[in-house]
C-alpha positions as CSV (number, residue, x, y, z in Angstrom):
1,X,18.8,-27.9,-6.6
2,X,16.0,-28.5,-4.2
3,X,13.2,-29.0,-6.8
4,X,13.0,-30.2,-10.4
5,X,13.5,-27.8,-13.2
6,X,9.8,-27.7,-14.0
7,X,9.2,-26.1,-10.6
8,X,11.6,-23.2,-11.4
9,X,10.2,-22.9,-14.9
10,X,6.6,-22.6,-13.5
11,X,7.7,-20.0,-11.0
12,X,9.3,-17.9,-13.7
13,X,6.4,-18.3,-16.1
14,X,4.0,-17.1,-13.4
15,X,6.4,-14.2,-12.6
16,X,6.5,-12.9,-16.2
17,X,2.7,-13.3,-16.6
18,X,2.3,-11.1,-13.5
19,X,4.8,-8.4,-14.6
20,X,3.4,-8.5,-18.1
21,X,6.1,-6.6,-20.1
22,X,9.7,-5.4,-20.1
23,X,13.0,-6.9,-19.1
24,X,13.4,-8.6,-15.7
25,X,16.8,-8.7,-14.1
26,X,17.3,-11.1,-11.1
27,X,20.8,-10.8,-9.7
28,X,22.5,-13.6,-7.8
29,X,25.1,-12.7,-5.2
30,X,28.8,-12.6,-5.6
31,X,31.3,-13.7,-3.0
32,X,31.6,-11.2,-0.1
33,X,35.2,-10.5,1.1
34,X,35.8,-10.4,4.9
35,X,39.0,-8.6,5.6
36,X,40.8,-8.9,2.3
37,X,39.6,-9.9,-1.2
38,X,40.5,-13.6,-1.2
39,X,39.1,-14.2,2.4
40,X,35.4,-14.4,1.7
41,X,32.5,-15.1,4.0
42,X,30.7,-18.4,3.5
43,X,28.7,-17.9,0.3
44,X,25.0,-17.2,0.6
45,X,22.9,-16.9,-2.6
46,X,20.2,-14.2,-3.0
47,X,16.9,-15.7,-1.9
48,X,14.8,-14.5,-4.8
49,X,17.4,-15.7,-7.3
50,X,17.5,-19.0,-5.6
51,X,13.7,-19.2,-5.5
52,X,13.5,-18.8,-9.3
53,X,16.6,-20.6,-10.5
54,X,17.7,-23.0,-7.7
55,X,21.4,-22.4,-8.3
56,X,23.9,-21.6,-5.6
57,X,26.9,-20.6,-7.8
58,X,28.1,-17.0,-7.4
59,X,28.2,-14.4,-10.2
60,X,25.0,-15.2,-12.0
61,X,22.2,-13.0,-13.3
62,X,18.8,-14.2,-14.5
63,X,17.3,-12.3,-17.4
64,X,13.7,-12.7,-18.5
65,X,12.8,-10.8,-21.7
66,X,9.0,-10.9,-21.5
67,X,8.3,-9.1,-24.8
68,X,10.5,-11.4,-26.8
69,X,9.7,-14.6,-24.9
70,X,13.4,-15.3,-24.1
71,X,15.2,-16.3,-20.9
72,X,19.0,-16.1,-20.3
73,X,21.2,-17.2,-17.5
74,X,24.2,-14.8,-17.6
75,X,27.6,-15.6,-16.0
76,X,31.2,-16.4,-16.8
77,X,32.6,-19.9,-16.8
78,X,35.5,-20.4,-14.5
79,X,39.0,-20.7,-15.8
80,X,41.8,-23.2,-15.3
81,X,43.3,-21.2,-12.4
82,X,40.0,-21.4,-10.5
83,X,39.7,-25.1,-11.3
84,X,43.2,-25.7,-9.8
85,X,42.2,-24.0,-6.5
86,X,38.6,-24.8,-6.1
87,X,37.8,-27.7,-8.4
88,X,35.6,-28.0,-11.5
89,X,32.0,-26.8,-11.5
90,X,29.2,-27.0,-14.2
91,X,29.4,-24.6,-17.0
92,X,26.9,-21.7,-17.1
93,X,25.2,-23.5,-20.0
94,X,24.8,-26.6,-17.9
95,X,23.4,-24.6,-15.0
96,X,20.9,-22.9,-17.4
97,X,19.7,-26.3,-18.6
98,X,19.3,-27.6,-15.0
99,X,17.0,-24.6,-14.3
100,X,15.1,-24.9,-17.5
101,X,16.6,-21.8,-19.1
102,X,17.0,-22.0,-22.9
103,X,19.9,-19.5,-23.4
104,X,23.1,-18.7,-21.5
105,X,25.7,-16.1,-22.1
106,X,28.8,-14.5,-20.5
107,X,28.5,-11.5,-18.3
108,X,29.5,-9.1,-21.1
109,X,26.2,-9.9,-22.9
110,X,24.2,-8.4,-20.0
111,X,25.1,-4.9,-20.9
112,X,24.1,-5.5,-24.5
113,X,20.7,-6.9,-23.5
114,X,20.0,-4.0,-21.1
115,X,21.2,-1.3,-23.5
116,X,19.0,-2.6,-26.3
117,X,15.9,-2.7,-24.1
118,X,16.5,0.8,-22.8
119,X,17.0,2.1,-26.4
120,X,13.5,0.7,-27.2
121,X,12.0,2.5,-24.3
122,X,11.2,-0.8,-22.5
123,X,11.1,-1.0,-18.7
124,X,14.0,-2.6,-16.8
125,X,12.6,-4.5,-13.8
126,X,14.9,-5.1,-10.8
127,X,14.5,-5.7,-7.1
128,X,16.0,-3.4,-4.5
129,X,19.7,-4.3,-4.3
130,X,21.3,-4.6,-0.8
131,X,24.9,-5.4,-1.7
132,X,27.2,-2.6,-2.9
133,X,28.9,-4.5,-5.6
134,X,25.5,-5.2,-7.3
135,X,24.5,-1.5,-6.7
136,X,27.5,-0.5,-8.7
137,X,26.8,-3.1,-11.4
138,X,23.2,-1.9,-11.6
139,X,24.4,1.7,-11.9
140,X,26.7,0.8,-14.8
141,X,23.8,-1.0,-16.6
142,X,21.0,1.5,-16.0
143,X,22.6,4.8,-15.0
144,X,20.6,4.8,-11.8
145,X,22.7,6.0,-8.8
146,X,22.7,3.6,-5.8
147,X,21.0,6.3,-3.7
148,X,18.0,6.1,-6.0
149,X,17.9,2.4,-6.8
150,X,15.5,1.4,-3.9
151,X,12.9,3.9,-4.9
152,X,13.3,3.1,-8.6
153,X,13.0,-0.7,-8.2
154,X,10.1,-2.2,-10.0
155,X,7.0,-2.3,-7.9
156,X,5.4,-4.7,-10.3
157,X,8.3,-7.1,-9.8
158,X,8.4,-6.7,-6.1
159,X,4.7,-7.4,-5.7
160,X,4.8,-10.4,-8.0
161,X,7.8,-11.9,-6.1
162,X,6.0,-11.4,-2.7
163,X,2.8,-13.0,-4.0
164,X,4.7,-16.1,-4.9
165,X,7.1,-16.5,-2.1
166,X,4.7,-15.6,0.7
167,X,2.6,-18.8,0.3
168,X,4.7,-21.9,1.0
169,X,4.1,-25.2,-0.8
170,X,4.1,-28.5,1.1
171,X,7.6,-29.2,-0.2
172,X,8.8,-25.9,1.1
173,X,7.2,-26.6,4.5
174,X,9.1,-29.9,4.6
175,X,12.3,-28.0,4.1
176,X,11.5,-25.5,6.8
177,X,10.8,-28.3,9.2
178,X,14.3,-29.7,8.4
179,X,15.6,-26.3,9.5
180,X,13.4,-26.6,12.7
181,X,15.0,-29.9,13.4
182,X,18.4,-28.3,13.4
183,X,17.0,-25.4,15.5
184,X,15.7,-28.0,18.0
185,X,19.2,-29.4,18.4
186,X,20.7,-25.9,18.8
187,X,18.3,-24.8,21.5
188,X,18.3,-28.0,23.5
189,X,22.1,-27.9,23.4
190,X,22.1,-24.3,24.6
191,X,19.8,-25.4,27.5
192,X,22.0,-28.3,28.4
193,X,25.1,-26.0,28.5
194,X,23.3,-23.3,30.5
195,X,24.8,-23.2,34.0
196,X,26.7,-20.7,36.1
197,X,30.3,-20.1,35.0
198,X,29.8,-21.0,31.3
199,X,30.3,-18.1,29.0
200,X,27.6,-16.7,26.6
201,X,30.2,-16.9,23.8
202,X,30.9,-20.5,24.4
203,X,27.2,-21.5,24.2
204,X,26.6,-19.3,21.2
205,X,29.6,-20.7,19.4
206,X,28.7,-24.2,20.1
207,X,25.2,-23.9,18.7
208,X,26.4,-22.0,15.7
209,X,28.6,-24.9,14.9
210,X,25.6,-27.2,15.0
211,X,23.9,-25.0,12.4
212,X,26.9,-25.2,10.1
213,X,27.4,-28.9,10.7
214,X,23.8,-29.9,10.0
215,X,22.9,-27.2,7.4
216,X,24.3,-24.1,5.7
217,X,24.7,-21.7,8.6
218,X,22.7,-19.8,11.3
219,X,19.7,-18.0,9.8
220,X,20.9,-14.8,11.6
221,X,23.7,-13.9,14.1
222,X,22.8,-15.7,17.3
223,X,21.4,-13.6,20.1
224,X,22.4,-15.1,23.5
225,X,22.6,-13.0,26.7
226,X,21.8,-12.6,30.3
227,X,20.6,-9.2,29.3
228,X,17.4,-10.3,27.7
229,X,16.1,-6.8,27.9
230,X,18.4,-5.9,24.9
231,X,16.5,-6.9,21.8
232,X,19.7,-8.0,19.9
233,X,21.9,-8.8,22.8
234,X,24.8,-10.6,21.2
235,X,27.0,-13.0,23.2
236,X,29.8,-11.7,25.3
237,X,32.7,-13.4,27.0
238,X,31.2,-13.0,30.4
239,X,30.2,-16.1,32.4
240,X,26.6,-16.9,33.2
241,X,25.5,-16.0,36.7
242,X,23.4,-17.9,39.2
243,X,19.9,-16.7,39.6
244,X,19.7,-14.9,36.3
245,X,18.0,-15.8,33.0
246,X,19.6,-16.7,29.6
247,X,17.7,-15.5,26.5
248,X,18.7,-17.4,23.4
249,X,17.2,-16.4,20.0
250,X,18.7,-18.5,17.3
251,X,17.9,-20.3,14.1
252,X,19.3,-22.4,11.3
253,X,19.3,-22.5,7.5
254,X,19.2,-25.7,5.6
255,X,21.6,-26.2,2.7
256,X,18.9,-24.9,0.5
257,X,18.6,-21.8,2.7
258,X,15.2,-22.3,4.3
259,X,15.1,-21.0,7.9
260,X,14.1,-21.6,11.4
261,X,13.8,-19.0,14.2
262,X,13.2,-19.8,17.9
263,X,13.7,-18.1,21.2
264,X,13.9,-19.7,24.7
265,X,14.6,-18.1,28.0
266,X,16.2,-20.4,30.5
267,X,16.9,-20.1,34.3
268,X,20.7,-20.4,34.6
269,X,20.5,-22.4,37.7
270,X,17.7,-24.6,36.4
271,X,14.8,-23.2,38.4
272,X,12.7,-20.0,38.0
273,X,12.5,-17.6,41.0
274,X,8.9,-16.6,42.0
275,X,9.3,-13.3,40.2
276,X,10.7,-14.9,37.1
277,X,7.9,-17.4,37.1
278,X,5.3,-14.6,37.3
279,X,6.6,-12.8,34.3
280,X,7.4,-16.0,32.3
281,X,3.9,-17.3,32.7
282,X,2.5,-14.1,31.1
283,X,4.8,-14.5,28.1
284,X,3.9,-18.2,27.9
285,X,0.1,-17.4,27.9
286,X,0.6,-14.8,25.2
287,X,2.6,-17.3,23.1
288,X,-0.2,-19.9,23.4
289,X,-2.9,-17.3,22.8
290,X,-1.5,-16.8,19.3
291,X,-1.9,-20.6,18.6
292,X,-5.5,-20.3,19.6
293,X,-6.5,-17.4,17.4
294,X,-4.2,-17.2,14.3
295,X,-6.1,-18.4,11.2
296,X,-6.7,-17.4,7.6
297,X,-8.6,-14.1,7.2
298,X,-7.6,-12.6,10.6
299,X,-5.3,-9.6,10.5
300,X,-1.9,-10.2,12.1
301,X,-2.4,-6.6,13.4
302,X,-5.4,-7.9,15.4
303,X,-3.5,-10.9,16.7
304,X,-0.7,-8.6,17.9
305,X,-3.2,-6.3,19.7
306,X,-5.0,-9.2,21.3
307,X,-1.7,-10.3,22.7
308,X,-1.1,-6.7,23.9
309,X,-4.4,-6.7,25.7
310,X,-3.8,-10.1,27.4
311,X,-0.4,-9.0,28.5
312,X,-1.8,-5.7,29.9
313,X,-4.4,-7.6,31.9
314,X,-1.9,-9.9,33.4
315,X,0.6,-7.1,34.2
316,X,-2.3,-5.3,35.9
317,X,-2.7,-8.4,38.1
318,X,0.9,-8.0,39.2
319,X,0.5,-4.3,39.9
320,X,2.9,-3.2,37.1
321,X,0.1,-1.7,35.0
322,X,-3.3,-0.1,35.8
323,X,-6.3,1.6,34.3
324,X,-8.5,0.6,31.5
325,X,-6.9,-2.1,29.3
326,X,-8.3,-0.8,26.0
327,X,-7.2,2.7,26.7
328,X,-3.8,1.6,27.8
329,X,-3.2,-0.4,24.7
330,X,-4.6,2.4,22.5
331,X,-2.0,4.7,24.1
332,X,0.8,2.2,23.6
333,X,1.5,1.8,27.3
334,X,2.1,-1.9,26.8
335,X,5.2,-1.0,24.7
336,X,7.1,-0.2,27.9
337,X,7.2,-4.0,28.3
338,X,6.6,-5.2,24.7
339,X,8.4,-2.8,22.4
340,X,8.5,-5.0,19.3
341,X,6.1,-6.7,16.9
342,X,4.5,-10.1,17.6
343,X,6.3,-11.8,14.7
344,X,7.2,-11.8,11.0
345,X,7.0,-13.9,7.9
346,X,9.7,-16.6,7.6
347,X,10.9,-18.7,4.7
348,X,14.1,-18.4,2.6
349,X,14.9,-15.3,4.7
350,X,14.4,-15.4,8.4
351,X,12.6,-12.0,8.0
352,X,11.1,-13.2,4.8
353,X,11.6,-10.8,1.9
354,X,12.3,-7.9,4.2
355,X,14.7,-6.5,1.7
356,X,11.9,-6.0,-0.8
357,X,10.3,-3.4,1.5
358,X,8.3,-4.3,4.7
359,X,5.5,-2.0,3.6
360,X,4.9,-4.3,0.7
361,X,5.5,-7.6,2.4
362,X,3.6,-7.1,5.6
363,X,1.1,-4.4,4.8
364,X,-1.5,-3.4,2.2
365,X,-4.2,-0.8,1.5
366,X,-6.3,-2.1,4.4
367,X,-3.5,-2.2,7.0
368,X,-0.7,0.4,7.1
369,X,2.3,0.5,9.4
370,X,2.0,2.4,12.7
371,X,4.2,5.3,13.8
372,X,3.5,4.6,17.5
373,X,6.5,3.5,19.6
374,X,6.6,-0.3,19.8
375,X,3.8,-0.9,17.3
376,X,6.0,0.7,14.7
377,X,8.2,-2.4,14.9
378,X,5.4,-4.7,13.8
379,X,6.7,-6.2,10.6
380,X,3.3,-7.5,9.4
381,X,-0.3,-6.4,9.8
382,X,-2.1,-8.0,6.8
383,X,-4.7,-10.7,6.9
384,X,-3.2,-14.1,7.2
385,X,-3.4,-16.6,4.4
386,X,-3.2,-20.3,4.3
387,X,0.4,-21.4,3.6
388,X,2.1,-18.4,5.3
389,X,4.8,-19.1,7.9
390,X,4.9,-16.6,10.8
391,X,6.9,-16.4,13.9
392,X,5.0,-16.2,17.3
393,X,7.3,-14.3,19.6
394,X,5.8,-12.3,22.5
395,X,8.2,-11.0,25.1
396,X,8.3,-8.9,28.3
397,X,11.4,-6.7,28.9
398,X,12.5,-4.4,31.7
399,X,14.8,-1.8,30.0
400,X,16.3,0.6,32.6
401,X,16.9,3.5,30.1
402,X,13.3,3.2,28.8
403,X,11.9,3.2,32.3
404,X,13.9,6.3,33.2
405,X,12.8,8.0,30.0
406,X,9.1,7.4,30.4
407,X,9.1,8.1,34.1
408,X,11.0,11.5,33.7
409,X,8.5,12.6,31.0
410,X,5.4,11.2,32.6
411,X,4.7,9.0,29.5
412,X,1.7,6.7,30.1
413,X,1.9,7.5,33.9
414,X,-1.8,6.7,34.2
415,X,-1.2,3.2,33.1
416,X,2.2,2.2,34.5
417,X,3.2,1.8,38.2
418,X,6.7,3.3,38.0
419,X,7.4,2.9,41.7
420,X,7.0,-0.9,41.4
421,X,8.6,-1.0,38.0
422,X,11.8,0.5,39.5
423,X,12.3,-2.8,41.4
424,X,12.4,-4.7,38.2
425,X,15.3,-2.8,36.6
426,X,17.7,-5.7,37.1
427,X,15.3,-8.4,35.8
428,X,16.3,-8.6,32.2
429,X,13.8,-9.9,29.7
430,X,11.9,-13.0,28.6
431,X,10.9,-14.0,25.0
432,X,9.4,-17.2,23.7
433,X,9.4,-17.8,20.0
434,X,8.2,-20.5,17.7
435,X,7.4,-20.8,14.0
436,X,3.9,-21.4,12.9
437,X,2.2,-22.4,9.7
438,X,-1.2,-20.9,8.8
439,X,-3.4,-23.8,7.9
440,X,-6.9,-24.0,6.4
441,X,-8.7,-23.7,9.7
442,X,-6.1,-22.3,12.1
443,X,-2.4,-22.8,12.6
444,X,0.2,-25.3,13.9
445,X,3.7,-25.1,15.3
446,X,6.4,-26.2,12.9
447,X,9.0,-28.8,13.8
448,X,8.4,-32.4,14.7
449,X,10.1,-32.0,18.1
450,X,9.2,-29.4,20.6
451,X,11.8,-27.3,22.4
452,X,10.7,-27.1,26.0
453,X,9.0,-23.9,26.9
454,X,6.3,-24.5,29.5
455,X,7.6,-23.8,33.0
456,X,7.4,-27.3,34.3
457,X,8.9,-28.8,31.1
458,X,11.8,-26.3,31.2
459,X,12.6,-27.1,34.8
460,X,12.3,-30.8,34.3
461,X,14.7,-30.6,31.3
462,X,17.2,-28.6,33.3
463,X,17.0,-31.0,36.2
464,X,17.7,-33.9,33.9
465,X,20.7,-32.2,32.3
466,X,22.3,-31.5,35.7
467,X,22.0,-35.1,36.9
């Protein structure tokens, strides 16, 4: 457990005060088979369960009976056959005591607790499930079909969990910075390995090994490709080619499952071409612009749009865009080059709490999600708060299919120079990403060591690694 039991007790006490009444069910995860039942993926606990109980064992459910002021940790103790194969573990009663939970019971008791609460007309609070085994278990307990469970999940519980998990304590920030340290080693290793002839798969596999050796695992499947224009370009067996760019978007989880998430775009031969330097410098400026303006009280929506305007102005200088900047951004013309959001919350999930519903995590009554292409991928628009952790990840991409689509339909033709844009179809894409903490008066980058990203620093790093 990362924290003492008093921390988890205080979190659960606050949770039930916010929810006010009913029965709260917080499901931990079970093992997830890969290609046959006994061959399971590396275990990963549900983040909300881990946040409120601190336990990594599979097959547990937390129950908070608000009306009767009782808490239970539900789960079955392992038997002798499991002990033979996997070794001994603490009993469920011991785990409950470690987390400050007074009562424990076998899984068979869960049905009794839920049935009794339902018969009394009390509300059963649960979070939206995302694993099918838990969907089936929830259906058995409540009668709610999996197709309806997301819409019938408790909004009171969802909002209470978001309010707590969104603001990171100093101890949580320390843990995130441990993840950033692993991420630093991953990315600098990728840069050292980046050279013509080395395969994408080899580099991605090497840095994924660092994540597993220094922490739990990668915080998401590593994105590493010469085709940086593909948002989730997963590594292939092809070798890196001289003159192209390698985009690496990767992060780590600590053993307590706090995350990092960084992206670097590296010239494969160690030096940027003139055209690559032109585009990279725009992304670099947009990345640093966020560091200048992000602070408590400003809407992340406004930060995103400020980056979009800066990017548009700079692309106009290169002749790729034209016309009035405000009108171009209002019409979404910048999304030809920047078709995703500026960043997202990060914590125990790399897209923190995304499974609870992005409309609740990142938006509110003041700021609602957009339906406009590109801006509809913005995962957060709310006013920033001190203690939030966000990713700062602008990018510029040249996507041949998107260029052809917009050109053929005349979409935003008043703002885009399609003739010049045609010459960039083989460029790829550039993204720079770091994790930032919203502080009392602004923001700061997380991680005690900086992964090189300024042009001169990248080229100097690459020159040193080739000597």
